[in-house]
N, C-alpha and C positions, 0 to 999 in steps of 0.2 A: 938692243934697241930701246930707246926711251919712249914712253907714252904719256899722253895727257889723260886724265880721268875727268869726266864731266857729267853734269846733270842736264838733261834736255826734257822739256815738257812738250810732248807731241802736239798739243793744242796750240802751242806758240808758233807752229810752222804751217804756212799755207801748203807747203809741199814736203812732207816728211821724208820723201825719197832723197833729200839732200844728205841724209845720214848713210844711205846705202853705199856699200863698198868703201867707206871711210871710217866707220865707227863700229866697234863690236859691242853689242849690248851685254853688259855684265849682270844687270838686274832690272827687272820690270816691276813697277808697282803703281797702284792708283792711289791718289790722294784727293781729299775733299778740296774743291776749289774755294776761293774766297767768296764771301757773300756778294750777290749781284753779278757774278761772272756768268756769261752765257753757257758755259760748260759746267755742269754740277760736279764733275770729277775730272781731274787732270791725270793723264797717262805719263808718268814719270819714268825716264830711262837713265840709268847709270851706265855710262859708256866709256870705252877706252878708244883713244884716237892716237895712231902713230904720229910721232913728232913730224915726220915729213908730210903728213896730210893736214896738219892743224891749220895752217894758214889758208889753204884752199877751202877747207870746211868752214872756217869762220867767215870767209868772204861769201860763200854760198848761203850760209845761215842768215847773214844780214840781208840777203835779197829775198828770202822766203819768210822771215819772221813777221808775225803780226804785231801791231802797235802795242806798246807798253809791256812787253815781255823782255826777259833777258835769259841767256844761257851762259853758263860758265864752265871753265875747264882749268885744271891745275896740273902742274908738273914741278915737283920740288918746290922752288921758291918763285915759280912763274905762274901768273894768273892771267887767263885770257877771258874777257867778258864781252859778249855781243849784246848790245842794247838797242831797242827800237823805241821810239816814242811818237806820239801824235803830233808833237810840235816840231 
């Protein structure tokens, strides 16, 4: 089975449960947020997503992501990026 590996910032999601049952957390870490961000620390998750779940997860992330964030996933030479913006 082939998997995507990705990085998700939990603060980028209005509903982090979008990851439930679709992504396996490989590593959890906190990083300092950029200046002027409403969250002083971001909760970063390195995740593994099965190939067959990637399309549905990307679709669901797009519905729950807050403005001006992105999440990305890679598998071999394939890159999936979900971006939201205020405009």
